[in-house]
C-alpha positions as CSV (number, residue, x, y, z in Angstrom):
1,X,1.4,-9.7,-4.7
2,X,-1.5,-11.1,-6.7
3,X,-0.1,-12.7,-9.9
4,X,-1.0,-15.0,-12.7
5,X,1.2,-17.0,-15.1
6,X,1.5,-16.5,-18.8
7,X,3.7,-18.1,-21.5
8,X,6.6,-15.7,-22.3
9,X,5.9,-16.0,-26.0
10,X,2.4,-14.5,-25.4
11,X,3.7,-11.2,-23.9
12,X,3.1,-8.2,-26.1
13,X,4.1,-4.6,-25.9
14,X,2.3,-2.6,-23.2
15,X,1.4,-5.8,-21.2
16,X,2.6,-6.3,-17.7
17,X,5.3,-8.7,-16.3
18,X,7.2,-9.2,-13.1
19,X,11.0,-8.9,-13.4
20,X,13.2,-9.4,-10.3
21,X,10.1,-9.1,-8.1
22,X,9.1,-5.7,-9.6
23,X,6.0,-5.1,-11.6
24,X,6.9,-3.7,-15.1
25,X,5.3,-2.7,-18.4
26,X,6.7,-4.4,-21.4
27,X,8.3,-2.1,-24.0
28,X,9.7,-4.6,-26.5
29,X,9.6,-8.4,-27.1
30,X,12.1,-9.9,-29.5
31,X,11.9,-13.6,-30.5
32,X,15.1,-15.2,-31.9
33,X,14.8,-18.5,-33.6
34,X,17.4,-21.1,-32.7
35,X,19.2,-23.7,-34.6
36,X,18.1,-27.1,-35.7
37,X,17.5,-28.7,-32.3
38,X,17.4,-25.7,-29.9
39,X,14.6,-23.7,-28.5
40,X,13.5,-20.2,-29.6
41,X,14.6,-17.5,-27.1
42,X,12.6,-14.4,-26.1
43,X,14.2,-11.2,-24.9
44,X,11.8,-8.9,-23.0
45,X,12.7,-5.2,-22.3
46,X,10.4,-3.5,-19.8
47,X,10.2,-0.4,-17.6
48,X,9.3,-0.6,-13.9
49,X,5.8,0.7,-13.1
50,X,6.7,2.4,-9.9
51,X,10.4,3.3,-10.3
52,X,10.7,3.8,-14.0
53,X,13.9,1.7,-14.3
54,X,14.5,-0.3,-17.5
55,X,14.9,-4.0,-16.9
56,X,15.3,-6.9,-19.3
57,X,15.6,-10.7,-19.3
58,X,16.0,-13.5,-21.8
59,X,14.3,-17.0,-21.5
60,X,13.2,-19.9,-23.7
61,X,9.9,-19.2,-25.5
62,X,8.1,-22.2,-23.8
63,X,8.7,-20.9,-20.2
64,X,6.0,-19.1,-18.2
65,X,6.5,-15.8,-16.4
66,X,4.5,-14.1,-13.7
67,X,2.2,-11.3,-14.6
68,X,0.9,-8.9,-11.9
69,X,-2.8,-8.2,-11.5
70,X,-3.3,-4.5,-11.8
71,X,-6.5,-3.1,-10.4
72,X,-7.9,0.4,-11.0
73,X,-9.8,1.6,-8.0
74,X,-11.6,4.8,-6.8
75,X,-11.0,6.7,-3.6
76,X,-11.8,10.1,-2.1
77,X,-9.0,12.5,-1.0
78,X,-9.6,13.3,2.7
79,X,-6.6,15.6,3.2
80,X,-3.4,16.7,1.6
81,X,-0.2,17.5,3.5
82,X,2.9,18.3,1.5
83,X,3.4,15.7,-1.2
84,X,1.1,13.1,0.2
85,X,-2.6,12.6,0.3
86,X,-4.8,10.7,2.7
87,X,-7.2,8.6,0.6
88,X,-10.2,6.6,1.6
89,X,-11.2,3.7,-0.7
90,X,-14.8,4.0,-1.9
91,X,-15.6,0.3,-1.7
92,X,-14.2,-0.9,1.6
93,X,-13.6,2.6,3.3
94,X,-10.0,1.8,4.1
95,X,-7.9,4.9,4.8
96,X,-4.2,5.1,3.6
97,X,-1.6,7.7,2.6
98,X,-0.3,8.0,-1.0
99,X,2.4,10.1,-2.5
100,X,1.2,12.6,-5.0
101,X,3.2,12.3,-8.3
102,X,4.3,15.5,-10.0
103,X,2.1,14.8,-13.1
104,X,-1.1,14.5,-11.0
105,X,-0.6,17.3,-8.4
106,X,-3.1,19.6,-10.2
107,X,-5.9,17.1,-10.3
108,X,-5.6,15.8,-6.7
109,X,-7.8,18.1,-4.5
110,X,-9.2,17.6,-1.1
111,X,-12.8,16.2,-1.0
112,X,-12.7,15.0,-4.6
113,X,-12.8,11.4,-6.0
114,X,-9.7,10.1,-7.7
115,X,-8.5,6.9,-9.5
116,X,-5.6,5.0,-8.0
117,X,-3.9,1.8,-8.9
118,X,-3.3,-1.3,-6.8
119,X,-0.6,-3.7,-7.9
120,X,-0.5,-6.5,-5.4
121,X,-0.1,-4.8,-2.0
122,X,1.3,-1.6,-3.5
123,X,-1.0,1.4,-4.0
124,X,-0.1,4.3,-6.2
125,X,-1.5,7.5,-7.8
126,X,0.9,7.3,-10.7
127,X,-0.8,6.8,-14.1
128,X,0.4,3.4,-15.4
129,X,0.9,4.4,-19.0
């Protein structure tokens, strides 16, 4: 998975982070100041981009965390069978199958162009809100 490193204190709400190997969107960042000689701690609450599960972790504010590189790409729907669509990428013409999420089933139609997201080696039609 393509990632970059960012200081944990620089995370903001709606940014991305990797928790337990899963790409997530940050919901809340809380910074707690420490005592006289300690380090400030940061608690990050986030929701998984693909599974929707809530995850959280706590770490010193000076540490770095991995942030996934999320790419928005365009493809053309070649065919639809059940709850999956066969999509061809419009830049490299690679063909692959993607599951159609419930919130996008009305806008995914055969022969039309759609936007999809690539997070590392994972491709999805889910809107990454």
